[in-house]
C-alpha positions in Angstrom: 131.4 29.2 73.7 128.3 26.9 73.9 125.7 28.8 71.8 122.9 26.2 72.4 123.2 26.6 76.1 123.3 30.3 75.8 120.1 30.3 73.7 118.4 28.0 76.1 119.2 30.3 79.1 118.0 33.3 77.1 114.7 31.7 76.2 114.3 30.6 79.8 114.9 34.1 81.0 112.3 35.4 78.6 109.8 32.9 79.9 110.5 34.0 83.5 110.3 37.7 82.6 106.9 37.1 81.0 105.8 35.2 84.1 106.9 38.3 86.1 104.8 40.6 83.9 101.8 38.2 84.2 102.0 38.2 88.0 102.1 42.0 88.0 99.1 42.3 85.7 97.2 39.7 87.8 97.8 41.7 90.9 95.4 44.4 89.6 95.6 47.9 88.3 94.6 49.6 91.5 98.1 49.1 93.0 100.3 52.3 92.6 103.2 51.7 90.3 105.7 52.9 92.8 104.6 50.2 95.2 104.9 47.6 92.5 108.4 48.6 91.6 109.4 48.4 95.3 108.2 44.9 95.7 109.7 43.9 92.3 113.1 45.3 93.3 113.2 44.2 96.9 112.3 40.5 96.3 114.6 40.4 93.2 117.5 40.8 95.7 116.8 37.4 97.3 117.7 35.2 94.3 120.6 37.5 93.3 122.2 37.4 96.8 121.7 33.6 97.0 123.4 33.2 93.6 126.3 35.5 94.5 126.9 33.7 97.8 126.8 30.3 96.0 129.4 31.6 93.5 131.4 33.2 96.2 131.1 36.6 94.5 129.0 38.6 97.0 132.0 40.5 98.5 133.4 41.4 95.1 129.9 42.3 93.8 129.6 44.9 96.6 132.9 46.6 95.6 132.3 49.4 93.1 134.4 52.1 91.5 131.5 54.1 90.2 128.8 54.5 92.8 127.4 57.6 91.0 127.1 55.7 87.8 125.1 53.0 89.6 122.8 55.6 91.2 122.2 57.2 87.8 121.5 53.9 86.1 119.2 52.9 89.0 117.3 56.2 88.8 116.7 55.9 85.1 116.0 52.2 85.4 113.3 52.7 88.1 111.6 55.4 86.0 111.6 53.0 83.0 110.3 50.2 85.2 107.5 52.3 86.7 106.3 53.5 83.3 106.4 49.9 82.0 104.4 48.6 84.9 101.8 51.4 84.5 101.4 50.4 80.9 101.2 46.8 81.8 98.3 47.5 84.1 96.3 49.4 81.5 97.1 47.4 78.3 96.6 43.9 77.1 99.8 41.9 77.9 100.8 41.2 74.3 100.5 44.9 73.4 102.6 46.0 76.3 105.3 43.5 75.4 105.2 44.5 71.7 105.6 48.2 72.3 108.4 47.5 74.7 110.3 46.0 71.7 111.0 49.6 70.7 113.8 49.9 73.3 116.7 48.8 71.0 115.3 51.1 68.3 115.5 54.1 70.6 118.9 52.9 71.8 120.3 53.4 68.2 118.9 57.0 68.3 120.3 57.8 71.7 123.7 56.2 70.9 124.0 58.5 67.9 122.9 61.6 70.0 124.8 61.0 73.3 127.7 58.7 72.3 128.2 60.2 68.9 128.2 56.8 67.3 128.0 56.8 63.5 124.6 55.5 62.3 124.3 55.2 58.6 121.3 55.0 56.3 120.8 51.3 56.7 120.2 51.5 60.4 118.2 54.7 60.2 115.9 53.0 57.8 115.4 50.2 60.3 114.7 52.7 63.0 112.1 54.4 60.9 110.4 51.1 60.2 110.4 50.2 63.9 108.9 53.6 64.9 106.1 53.1 62.3 105.4 49.8 63.9 105.2 51.3 67.3 102.7 53.9 65.9 100.7 51.2 64.3 100.4 49.2 67.6 99.7 52.3 69.7 97.4 54.3 67.4 94.1 52.5 68.2 94.8 53.3 71.9 95.9 56.8 71.4 92.8 57.7 69.4 90.8 56.7 72.5 92.0 59.9 74.2 88.8 61.6 72.8 86.6 59.0 74.4 85.8 58.1 78.0 87.9 57.4 81.0 88.6 53.8 80.0 90.0 54.9 76.7 92.1 57.6 78.3 93.6 55.0 80.6 94.5 52.8 77.7 96.0 55.7 75.8 98.0 56.7 78.9 99.2 53.1 79.2 100.4 53.1 75.6 102.3 56.4 76.1 103.8 55.0 79.3 105.2 51.9 77.6 106.7 54.1 74.8 108.3 56.3 77.5 109.5 53.2 79.3 111.2 52.1 76.1 112.9 55.5 75.7 114.1 55.4 79.3 115.2 51.8 79.0 117.3 52.7 76.0 119.0 55.4 78.0 119.6 52.9 80.8 121.2 50.5 78.2 123.6 53.3 77.3 124.4 53.9 81.0 125.1 50.1 81.4 127.4 50.2 78.4 129.4 52.8 80.2 129.4 50.9 83.4 130.6 47.6 82.0 134.0 49.2 81.1 134.8 49.5 84.8 132.3 47.3 86.7 131.6 43.6 87.0 128.3 42.3 85.7 127.3 41.0 89.2 128.0 44.4 90.6 125.7 46.1 88.1 122.9 43.6 88.7 123.1 43.8 92.5 123.4 47.6 92.7 120.5 48.1 90.3 118.1 46.1 92.6 119.4 47.9 95.7 119.1 51.4 94.2 115.8 50.6 92.6 114.4 49.5 96.0 115.5 52.8 97.6 114.3 55.1 94.8 110.9 53.4 94.7 110.4 54.2 98.4 110.1 57.8 97.3 106.6 57.1 96.2 105.5 55.9 99.6 104.2 59.4 100.8 102.0 59.6 97.7 99.8 56.7 98.8 100.4 53.0 98.8 97.5 50.7 99.0 97.0 48.0 101.6 97.7 44.7 99.9 95.6 41.6 100.1 97.4 38.4 100.7 96.8 37.4 97.0 98.3 40.7 95.7 101.2 40.5 98.1 102.1 36.9 97.0 101.7 37.9 93.3 104.1 40.9 93.7 106.5 38.8 95.7 106.5 36.1 93.0 107.0 38.9 90.4 110.1 40.2 92.2 111.6 36.8 92.6 111.0 36.0 89.0 112.6 39.3 88.0 115.8 38.5 89.9 115.9 34.9 88.5 115.3 36.2 85.0 118.1 38.7 85.3 120.5 36.1 86.5 119.5 33.7 83.6 120.0 36.5 81.1 123.4 37.4 82.5 124.5 33.8 82.5 123.3 33.4 78.9 125.9 35.9 77.7 128.7 33.6 79.2 128.0 31.0 76.5 127.2 32.9 73.3 127.6 36.2 71.6 124.9 38.9 72.2 124.1 38.9 68.5 123.4 35.2 68.7 121.1 35.5 71.7 119.4 38.8 71.2 116.9 37.7 68.5 115.4 35.2 70.9 114.0 38.1 73.0 111.2 38.1 70.5 109.9 34.7 71.7 108.3 36.7 74.5 105.5 37.8 72.1 104.5 34.2 71.5 104.5 33.6 75.3 102.7 36.9 75.9 100.0 36.0 73.3 99.4 32.7 75.0 99.4 33.9 78.6 97.3 37.0 77.7 94.6 34.9 76.0 94.6 32.1 78.5 94.6 34.2 81.7 93.1 37.6 80.7 91.1 36.9 77.5 93.3 39.2 75.4 92.8 38.6 71.7 95.4 40.2 69.4 94.0 42.5 66.6 95.3 42.4 63.1 96.7 46.0 63.6 98.6 44.9 66.7 100.1 41.9 64.9 101.1 44.0 61.8 102.8 46.6 64.0 104.5 43.9 66.0 105.9 42.4 62.8 107.4 45.8 61.8 109.0 46.4 65.2 110.4 42.9 65.3 111.8 43.1 61.8 113.5 46.4 62.5 114.9 45.1 65.8 116.4 42.0 64.1 117.9 44.1 61.3 119.5 46.3 63.9 120.9 43.3 65.8 122.3 41.8 62.6 123.9 45.1 61.6 125.5 45.5 65.0 126.8 41.9 64.7 128.4 42.7 61.4 129.9 45.9 62.6 131.3 44.1 65.7 133.0 41.5 63.4 134.6 44.3 61.4 135.8 46.1 64.5 137.3 42.8 65.9 138.9 42.1 62.5 140.4 45.6 62.4 141.8 45.2 65.9 143.5 41.9 64.9 145.1 43.5 62.0 146.5 46.3 64.2 147.8 43.9 66.9 151.6 43.2 66.6 152.4 39.6 66.0 155.1 37.4 67.6 
């Protein structure tokens, strides 16, 4: 275990993910989200394949024992990605990032519902605080539904990011099932492959001709997405998830900086207050999961025969 290296890789992956979001937002909000997800998924395959060839893992990564599981994870994942990109196009960058922090909060809810995990009052309280934070961030946008087209677009963007967080939480649960039988590199590779195929379904609904600038931005977004996924995966080789996970929230600092410098996005007090609630709830959930994990490992050690 090398926790500092793991943390460094995690922070670097967050930076590259924020760059990916910035490239997508800079490409413009006229591009259909299905077209964005296609370019994001296809070009992400390039760094992933290069990395697997370099590690000599490409052949083993292509071997899977659960193709249906990968297809289901890819389908849910591409829906989450599409909703997230739609919200990114219609919201300031920091707000889209902040609302996306609701994903681990929804994951607790869905784990209790679908996996029958025991969730006690402490975590339910954190979930409630996190949901209040999401409402605080989104409410100014949602109230714009009564106004003109611009307001309706921003409200739809906020709802899309919330839906993306819900779908992303379901995808997290599907990945938790896959990791019991599949290698990490297999999960990463098959997600990009399946996402590319599923996003092609949107082609008949109208893709826009891309300018060279938009094409290069989407290509850069896809490559960044693949690199960031590899960095994130590698970070878990050097430190526990509970050690690394809180550093996900460095993305709000990067998002605030990029949003202000490139798009003139100025955070409102309401947005900052809601973000603080969501981040606090997320950190509480992470710490609680860490403590439960230690207890479970301790119990397994006690039950293991010695000698």
